[in-house]
Structure formats: structure tokens, C-alpha cells
C-alpha positions in Angstrom: 0.3 -0.1 -0.1 1.5 3.9 -1.1 2.4 6.0 1.8 0.9 9.4 2.3 3.1 12.6 3.0 2.1 14.3 6.2 3.4 17.2 7.9 5.1 16.6 11.0 2.3 19.3 12.3 -0.7 17.4 10.6 0.1 14.3 12.0 0.4 15.9 15.6 -3.0 17.6 14.7 -4.6 14.0 13.7 -3.0 12.2 16.7 -4.9 14.9 19.5 -8.1 14.5 16.9 -7.9 10.9 17.9 -7.1 11.3 21.4 -9.9 14.0 21.9 -12.7 11.0 19.8 -11.9 8.7 21.9 -12.1 10.3 25.4 -15.2 11.4 24.1 -16.8 8.2 23.7 -18.2 7.4 27.8 -19.9 10.7 27.4 -21.5 9.4 24.3 -22.2 6.1 25.7 -23.6 7.9 29.0 -25.8 10.0 26.3 -27.3 6.9 24.6 -28.0 5.4 28.3 -29.8 8.2 29.5 -32.1 8.4 26.2 -32.5 4.8 26.2 -34.2 4.9 29.6 -36.4 7.6 28.5 -38.9 5.0 26.9 -39.9 4.7 23.6 -36.8 4.7 21.3 -38.8 5.4 18.0 -39.8 8.8 19.0 -36.5 9.8 20.9 -34.8 12.4 19.7 -32.5 12.5 21.8 -31.7 9.3 21.3 -31.0 9.4 17.6 -28.7 12.4 18.2 -27.0 10.8 20.4 -26.7 7.6 18.0 -25.6 9.6 15.2 -23.0 11.5 17.3 -21.5 8.1 18.1 -21.5 6.6 14.4 -19.9 10.2 13.1 -17.3 9.8 15.8 -16.2 6.0 15.7 -16.3 6.7 11.7 -13.9 9.1 12.5 -11.8 7.4 14.4 -11.6 4.2 12.5 -10.9 6.7 9.7 -7.7 7.9 11.4 -6.6 4.8 12.4 -6.7 3.4 9.4 -4.4 5.9 7.9 -1.9 6.1 10.5 -0.1 3.5 9.5 0.4 5.0 5.9 1.6 8.1 7.1 5.4 9.2 6.1 5.8 12.1 8.1 7.9 14.8 7.3 9.7 17.8 8.9 8.7 20.7 7.2 11.7 22.6 8.6 14.1 20.3 6.7 12.9 21.0 3.0 14.1 23.1 0.5 14.8 23.5 -3.3 14.4 25.3 -6.6 11.3 23.0 -7.5 7.4 22.9 -6.5 7.3 19.8 -3.9 5.7 18.5 -1.1 5.7 21.3 1.4 6.5 24.2 -0.7 4.1 27.5 -0.7 4.3 28.4 -4.0 3.1 31.8 -5.2 1.4 32.2 -8.6 -0.2 34.7 -10.5 -3.5 34.2 -12.9 -2.0 35.1 -16.5 -5.6 36.5 -17.4 -6.6 38.4 -14.7 -3.3 39.2 -12.5 -4.7 37.9 -9.6 -2.0 36.6 -7.3 -2.6 33.4 -4.7 -0.2 31.3 -2.2 -0.6 28.1 -1.9 1.0 25.7 0.6 1.1 21.8 -0.9 0.2 19.2 1.9 -1.3 15.9 1.9 -4.6 15.2 1.7 -5.7 14.7 5.4 -4.1 18.3 6.0 -4.7 20.4 3.4 -7.4 23.4 4.0 -7.9 25.6 1.0 -9.3 28.3 3.3 -6.0 28.4 4.8 -3.8 28.6 1.9 -3.2 24.7 1.6 -4.0 22.5 -0.8 -3.9 18.5 -1.3 -0.9 17.5 -3.7 -3.7 15.3 -5.4 -5.9 18.1 -6.1 -5.6 19.1 -9.4 -3.7 22.7 -8.7 -1.5 20.1 -6.5 -0.9 18.2 -9.3 -0.4 21.1 -11.8 2.3 22.7 -10.0 4.7 19.4 -8.4 7.6 19.6 -10.0 7.3 22.9 -11.3 9.8 26.1 -11.2 9.5 29.5 -10.8 8.7 31.9 -14.3 6.8 28.1 -15.6 3.1 28.4 -16.6 0.9 25.6 -15.5 -2.6 25.1 -17.1 -5.5 23.5 -15.0 -9.1 22.9 -15.1 -10.8 24.4 -11.6 -14.8 24.6 -10.7 -14.5 27.8 -12.4 -12.9 26.9 -15.5 -9.9 26.1 -17.4 -7.3 28.4 -15.5 -3.2 29.6 -16.4 -1.0 30.2 -13.6 2.6 31.4 -13.8 4.8 30.5 -10.9 6.2 33.6 -9.1 8.0 32.3 -6.4 8.8 28.9 -4.3 9.5 28.7 -0.7 10.1 27.1 2.2 8.3 28.7 5.4 8.4 25.1 7.5 6.5 25.0 10.2 3.8 27.3 10.9 2.8 26.2 14.2 
């Protein structure tokens, strides 16, 4: 099975989330028990909500645990170079609009486009990988096809 790159910081956050979810198990079980004691389960919204919460928590726990062995933890502070790789922060400019953006290329389980990080598996991430400053990449995104010129590639290391 293939490994999945993840930053040291991203791995730590997932470990913390896993510990938090596991620590919530007793409270969820208690909520189910209390709701069950209220009587008829067919019309018991508290029971349904507690069971749904339990299902979501268990699904997330299973997801994280199943991926832990696949992660290849990478220390962003050790990265450098002149190509766009995992951990690089790439500044691009939309060739048509002149709008500039910065993307930090990370793994799929830690990417957060709202915070400027994208997955190396995303269309933009795939297009940027291996490229250097001055190169242009064309990529299909939800709003259509866009061509970016790579303005700079930096390695900012850990941001925590």
C-alpha cells in the first residue's frame, strides 16, 4: 500500500483529534444510556442524536486509525529547493486576471484551502508539482480552465 505524506504538525493534530474523540466515547455512551431510559426509542430525538454522534465519532476514529500506518511524516523545517514539492509554498499569478495566490502543498488529510493549503492530489497541486519559478501551468478548476505563472517557491517550514 502506498504511503501518504503528512507534515509533522498535521500528524500531531490528527493524533490529538484521535485522542479527543476516544475520550468523548464515555460521554456519548452515557448520553445513549440516558436517552434509552426515557422510553420509546422510535420517537426519542435525544437517543437518535446521541446514536448519530456516536456513529460519526466512530467513523472518524476508524478513518484516522486506518491511515496512521500509511503516513510518511515529513518535517517541513528540513525542506528546500527550487521545485514545487510537498511542503512548498508556491506563489502563482493568474495569467488572465493578474490575481496572485499562495498555495502550500500538503497531504490530503491536512489540506485546508481556506487557510491557503492544498492537497498535492488536487488538480492545482498536481499541476504545480515538479515545476519551477517562471513556468506556467494550466489547470481545470471548478470555475473553468486557468493558467498560472509560478512567481516564487519558498519553504516556510512549520507554521505552528
